C-alpha positions as CSV (number, residue, x, y, z in Angstrom):
1,M,-48.0,-67.2,61.4
2,I,-46.9,-68.0,57.9
3,F,-43.1,-68.1,58.7
4,D,-40.7,-68.4,61.7
5,R,-37.1,-67.8,60.9
6,D,-36.1,-69.4,64.3
7,C,-38.3,-72.5,63.9
8,R,-36.5,-75.8,64.9
9,A,-39.6,-77.9,65.3
10,C,-38.1,-80.8,63.2
11,P,-35.1,-82.2,64.9
12,R,-33.7,-83.9,61.9
13,L,-33.9,-80.8,59.7
14,A,-32.6,-78.5,62.3
15,T,-29.5,-80.7,62.9
16,F,-29.0,-81.0,59.3
17,L,-29.1,-77.3,58.8
18,D,-26.6,-76.8,61.5
19,E,-24.2,-79.3,59.8
20,V,-24.6,-77.7,56.4
21,G,-24.0,-74.3,58.0
22,E,-20.7,-75.5,59.3
23,R,-19.7,-76.7,55.9
24,Y,-20.9,-73.6,54.2
25,P,-20.8,-70.7,56.6
26,D,-21.8,-68.2,54.0
27,Y,-25.1,-70.0,53.1
28,Y,-28.4,-68.8,54.5
29,C,-29.1,-72.2,56.2
30,G,-32.5,-71.6,57.9
31,P,-36.2,-71.8,57.2
32,V,-36.7,-69.9,53.8
33,P,-39.4,-67.2,53.9
34,P,-42.1,-66.8,51.1
35,F,-41.1,-64.4,48.4
36,G,-43.4,-62.0,46.7
37,A,-46.5,-59.8,47.2
38,A,-48.4,-60.3,50.5
39,D,-51.7,-59.9,48.8
40,A,-50.9,-61.8,45.7
41,Q,-53.6,-63.7,43.9
42,F,-51.2,-66.4,42.6
43,L,-49.4,-68.5,45.1
44,I,-46.8,-71.1,43.9
45,V,-46.0,-73.9,46.3
46,G,-42.8,-75.9,45.8
47,L,-41.4,-78.8,47.8
48,A,-38.4,-77.5,49.9
49,P,-35.3,-75.4,49.6
50,G,-32.5,-76.8,47.5
51,M,-29.1,-77.3,49.1
52,H,-27.3,-74.8,46.8
53,G,-30.3,-72.8,45.8
54,A,-32.8,-71.4,48.4
55,N,-30.8,-72.8,51.3
56,R,-27.8,-70.7,50.0
57,T,-29.6,-67.5,49.0
58,G,-32.5,-67.4,51.3
59,R,-35.1,-66.9,48.5
60,P,-37.3,-69.7,47.0
61,F,-36.0,-71.3,43.7
62,T,-33.0,-68.9,43.6
63,G,-29.5,-70.0,42.8
64,D,-30.2,-73.5,41.4
65,Y,-31.3,-75.3,38.3
66,A,-35.0,-75.6,39.3
67,G,-35.4,-71.8,39.4
68,V,-34.2,-71.1,36.0
69,L,-37.3,-72.3,34.2
70,L,-39.5,-71.0,36.8
71,Y,-38.4,-67.4,36.8
72,E,-38.2,-67.4,33.0
73,T,-41.8,-68.7,32.9
74,L,-43.0,-66.2,35.5
75,H,-41.5,-63.3,33.5
76,K,-43.0,-64.6,30.3
77,Y,-46.4,-64.4,31.7
78,G,-46.1,-61.0,33.6
79,F,-45.6,-62.4,37.1
80,S,-42.0,-61.3,37.4
81,S,-40.1,-58.0,36.7
82,A,-37.1,-60.0,35.4
83,P,-36.5,-63.5,33.9
84,K,-33.7,-64.4,36.4
85,S,-33.5,-64.5,40.2
86,E,-29.9,-64.2,41.2
87,S,-29.9,-63.4,44.9
88,A,-32.2,-62.4,47.8
89,D,-31.0,-58.8,47.5
90,D,-31.3,-58.3,43.6
91,D,-34.1,-55.9,42.4
92,L,-36.4,-58.6,41.1
93,E,-40.0,-58.3,42.1
94,L,-43.0,-60.7,41.8
95,L,-46.1,-59.1,40.4
96,D,-49.4,-60.4,42.0
97,C,-47.5,-63.6,42.8
98,R,-45.8,-65.3,45.7
99,I,-43.6,-68.3,46.0
100,T,-43.4,-70.6,49.0
101,N,-42.6,-74.2,49.9
102,A,-44.5,-77.0,51.5
103,V,-41.4,-77.5,53.7
104,K,-39.4,-74.4,54.7
105,C,-36.1,-76.1,55.5
106,L,-33.5,-78.0,53.5
107,P,-34.1,-81.7,54.0
108,P,-31.4,-84.4,53.5
109,D,-31.3,-85.7,50.0
110,N,-34.2,-83.1,49.0
111,K,-36.6,-85.7,50.7
112,P,-38.6,-84.4,53.7
113,V,-40.3,-87.3,55.6
114,G,-44.1,-87.3,56.4
115,A,-43.7,-85.9,59.9
116,E,-41.7,-82.9,58.7
117,I,-44.3,-82.1,55.9
118,N,-47.1,-82.3,58.6
119,T,-45.1,-80.1,61.1
120,C,-44.6,-77.4,58.5
121,N,-48.2,-77.6,57.2
122,G,-49.5,-75.1,59.7
123,F,-47.3,-72.5,58.1
124,L,-48.8,-73.3,54.7
125,A,-52.4,-73.4,56.1
126,A,-51.8,-69.9,57.5
127,E,-50.4,-68.6,54.2
128,L,-53.3,-70.1,52.3
129,A,-55.6,-68.2,54.5
130,T,-54.2,-64.9,53.2
131,L,-55.2,-65.7,49.5
132,P,-58.1,-63.7,48.1
133,A,-61.3,-65.7,47.3
134,D,-60.5,-65.7,43.6
135,G,-56.9,-66.8,44.1
136,I,-55.0,-69.5,42.2
137,V,-52.6,-71.9,43.8
138,L,-50.1,-73.7,41.7
139,A,-48.7,-76.9,43.3
140,L,-45.3,-77.9,41.9
141,G,-45.2,-81.7,42.3
142,G,-47.4,-84.3,44.2
143,I,-45.9,-83.5,47.7
144,A,-46.8,-79.8,47.3
145,H,-50.2,-80.8,46.0
146,R,-51.0,-83.0,49.0
147,A,-49.7,-80.5,51.4
148,V,-52.1,-77.9,50.0
149,V,-55.0,-80.4,50.3
150,K,-54.0,-81.2,53.9
151,A,-53.6,-77.5,54.8
152,L,-57.2,-76.9,53.7
153,G,-58.6,-79.8,55.7
154,L,-59.8,-81.6,52.6
155,R,-59.8,-85.3,51.6
156,Q,-56.8,-86.4,49.6
157,A,-58.9,-89.0,47.7
158,D,-61.1,-86.0,46.3
159,F,-58.1,-84.3,44.7
160,K,-55.7,-86.4,42.6
161,F,-52.4,-84.9,41.5
162,A,-52.0,-84.8,37.6
163,H,-50.0,-82.5,35.5
164,A,-52.1,-79.5,34.3
165,A,-55.0,-80.5,36.3
166,L,-57.3,-77.8,37.7
167,H,-59.1,-78.4,41.0
168,D,-61.8,-76.4,42.7
169,I,-60.8,-76.3,46.4
170,G,-63.4,-74.0,47.9
171,D,-62.6,-70.4,47.8
172,F,-60.0,-70.7,45.2
173,R,-58.5,-73.1,42.6
174,M,-55.4,-75.1,42.4
175,L,-53.4,-76.0,39.3
176,D,-50.9,-78.9,39.3
177,S,-47.5,-79.1,37.5
178,Y,-44.7,-81.5,37.6
179,H,-41.9,-80.0,39.6
180,C,-39.4,-78.0,37.5
181,S,-36.5,-80.1,38.8
182,R,-33.4,-80.9,36.8
183,Y,-34.4,-84.6,36.8
184,N,-37.9,-83.9,35.4
185,T,-36.7,-81.5,32.8
186,N,-33.6,-83.6,31.7
187,T,-35.8,-86.7,31.3
188,G,-38.5,-85.0,29.3
189,R,-41.1,-85.6,31.9
190,L,-41.5,-81.8,32.0
191,T,-40.8,-79.8,29.0
192,A,-40.7,-75.9,28.8
193,D,-43.8,-76.0,26.7
194,M,-45.7,-78.1,29.2
195,F,-44.7,-75.8,32.0
196,S,-45.6,-72.7,29.9
197,D,-49.0,-74.1,29.2
198,V,-49.8,-74.3,33.0
199,F,-48.8,-70.7,33.5
200,R,-50.8,-69.7,30.5
201,Q,-53.8,-71.2,32.2
202,A,-53.0,-69.5,35.5
203,R,-52.7,-66.1,33.7
204,S,-56.0,-66.7,32.0
205,L,-57.7,-67.6,35.3
206,I,-56.5,-64.5,37.1
207,D,-57.2,-62.1,34.2
């Protein structure tokens, strides 16, 4: 199973979602499903839903700052039908691409704890198992990177996270990028050009 809308396996996250839902009754406030083609060659793994982004809209990286650069870049390289993702019911389509998160539920302060990452790892493992043998995984940030390595049953020491690094992880390959968060882009840790270069590499590998 790659997703369970009714999952409440992490007590802290489930309780927090209940509290957020009371404050924002119009928000999605639940485990956020993957978005994109079920048979995609390109799988993007983020960290977790944002409070006023995916947790509000029910679509990964939609409705907050982090998604702006992501969807613009996806469109630039032919992975998205439009440069903006505005809501879960707009007409945007991903093309040979799917977006998911290492943790499906909104964590307090955007920081899941290790036990929550581990509990959700089974969903990621099931999703990775659907990738074709020549697939490409893009890990956005170190937590997503480590979650992918764990989901594949590999040794963390053999796969070190580094921006723009390419890893051979068995049947497919994994690219790393710094997360497209407001903090990373505002501080210059991740520029639009740096992000674009990673997607250029993904496009080249898939083509």
